[in-house]
N, C-alpha and C positions, 0 to 999 in steps of 0.2 A: 505493498500498498504505498503511494508515494504523495507527499502532502508540499503545498504551496501556502502562502502568506502572501495575502494584499491588503496595503491599505487604499482605498480608494479615493480617489483623483477626481479634483472639480471638474475637468475638462470628459469624464470616464459617466457623468450626470446630466440627468435633465433638467427641466424648468424650475423643477419640485425640490432639486438637491435629491431624489431618487437614483442611484443608480442604473443605467439602460439595461435593460435587461439581455440585448445583444449583447453585454459582453462580460455575462457570466457564461454564455457559450463559447467567446473567447478564451477564458481563464481554463474552462473545463479542456479544451484544444489543446493550450498550453500545458493545462498539465497528463492529458494522453499521452503526448507526444514525448515528453521524457518520460512516463513510467513505461511504453511500450518498449523504449528503447533498453532502462535499467530491466526490466522483465523477459525480454526475451523474444517481445514480440512483435520488434523494428531492429531492423540493423543496417549503415552506413552503404550496404552493397544493393538496398533495394531504392535507392533515391531516383527518382526518375523513372522507376521502372516499375515498383509495386506500391499500391501505400490500401491504407484504408480510411473506408468513405462508409457516414454513416447512413439506416435507412430507419430509426424511427429515434424519438428520444421524447421523453417525458420529465418536467421537473414539477416538482411540488414548494412552496414556500410556507412559512407560515407567517415571514414578517418583512417589507421591506428592506432595503440595504441601499444608505446612505452617504453621504460625502465624508470621507474622516473616517467613517466603519473599518475596523480591523476584520478582516475575514481567514479563515483557515480554508483552506479546500485541500479534500482525500480524495481519491481513485482507487480500486480496485477492477478485477477482470472475475467475471463470475463465470461459471461453467458452461466451457464451449464445443462447438460442434468443428468439423474440419472448413464449416464454411460461415459460421455464425460465431459473432464476438461479442458478449453484453460485455457491458462497461457500466459502470455505479457511482455516482459521483457525489461527496458529502459535506454540505456549506457547515461551517460552523462560526458563530460571533460571540464575544462573551463567554465561553466556555459553552452555550447552547446548539445544539444541532437545530440548526431552522431551513435546512433546507435539502431533497434531496435528488435528484435525478437517476432515473433509470436509459440506457439507452442500447441498440443495437446496432453491431458494424458488421462491415464485410471486407473482403479482401481482395483487391481489383488486379488484375495486368491490365498500367497505366496506358500502355499501345493498345493493345486490343479492345479495352473499354469491356475486359468480360471479368467477373468472377474468375477467381484462382484460388489454389489449395496454398497452404505455409509451404509444403514441401517444393513444389516449382517452385518459392518466391525462395527458394534455400533457406527457410527456416527450421530450427529444429525448439519446437516448441518446450516451457518449460509443463510440472507436474500440471492435470489438470485441477484446478480448485474445485470442489465442491458448493459451494454459495451460487444459491440459484432466488433470483427474484421474479416478481411478477412482469413480464414482458410490458413496453412501453404500451401506451394506449392505442389501439388500431382506428384511425379516421378514414371516414367514407364520404362522396360528393352528396351535398346537400340538392336536394329538389328544388326549393326555393333559392338558393343562390342569385344573386345579382350583380350584373357587371360595373363594378366601380372606378376603376383606374386600368391601364396598361404601364407597365417597366418595360425598360430597353435593356438591358445586362450591358457595361459598361464593363472596360478592362479593368476598374478599380475592384471590382467583384468576384474576380477569376483566381481561384487559388493554385498550390503548388501541383492540383491533379487537375487542373484546366476545364473544372467547371465552375459554375456557380458557387459562391465558401458558403458551408452549413450556416455558418453565424449570421449571413447573412441576411436568410429567408426570414428571420424573424423581427427583422429591422425593416423590413418591407412591409411583412404583414402589420406590425404595429402600427406605422405609419397611416393607416386604414382606419383605425381608431380613433374618433373625435379627442381632440383635445383635452376638450372638458372632461370626459373621463376618465384624466390621470391625477383630476385634483385631488379628491381625499378616495384616493384607490390605488390599486398598485395590482400586479398582475400574479396571483397567487398559484395558478396551475397553467403551465404550457404546456403542447404537445404540437411534435412537430413531425410528421408523416413524409419521408422523400422517397418522392416513384421513380422519379427519370430524369437523370441529367440535366441540369438545363447552362448552355453554351457563349460564351461569349457573343453580342449581338442580340438572341434571339429578343422576340417581346413574348411579355407574361401578360396573358390577358389575369386581373385578378378580379374576383369573386368572395362577396361578402355576405353574409348570412351571419346576424345579429338578434339576439334573444335575452333580453333581459340581462344578465351582468356576464354572458358569452358571447364571444366573438368567434366564428368559422372564416379565414382566409385561404380562398382557394388558388391556384395558378396553375393554366392553362397554356402550353406550349402548341400551334398549331391545333390547336381541336383536340390535345391531350393531355389529361391532368398531370402534374409533371408534381406538384406536393400540394399539402392540405396542414393549416396552423389553427389549434383548436387554442381557443384564449378566453380566461375566466379573471373577471377584476372582484378585489374584494375592497370593501370599505375600509379605510386604515386612516386614523389621526396621531399622528406622530406627539 
């Protein structure tokens, strides 16, 4: 289990002083990269050839995170198969666990854009842990969704796996929620399903379904659903 410590900076927060939730997933990505190297799930010879991509993530927060908060993040790998690698993240603040995220990853051949095995990537994996948790939430297209916007993927959104960075999906989705909704509410539940890669210069059609404090944002490219984000907002006063 690998651990990182962060002090939340002003430029990582929104106008309310709360951490932008997309940054939590940025921290998770950094954590997974280091932990993967230390625990034997990644090695330097894979660079540019093989990489892990996330298919689902579900995050639960019991309270928001603010500027100057000091948080501790830890991660570990769950019981894996030859193609499915569960990874779990935990967030602590002032000695209290305030968040937990469940995610599922797969290993792909970056040139062929296909799922591959650890053996083909030259990996000899460590002993399989016994840790098993509930899978991240599976999301489905909504019948009553409404087209509200489009977004064309720029250069700055593309990561080393040559597709839209997984941490940017939440930023795109959160921009469809009215600013007023953030005044006295925070995202206490976030689930993301990544269904198909999105590449540079592709235009995403963005659909929104809203019921009470729940927002479901879907992204389609050329008529095919590529991702779904489900966000629940909870009232909170500091």
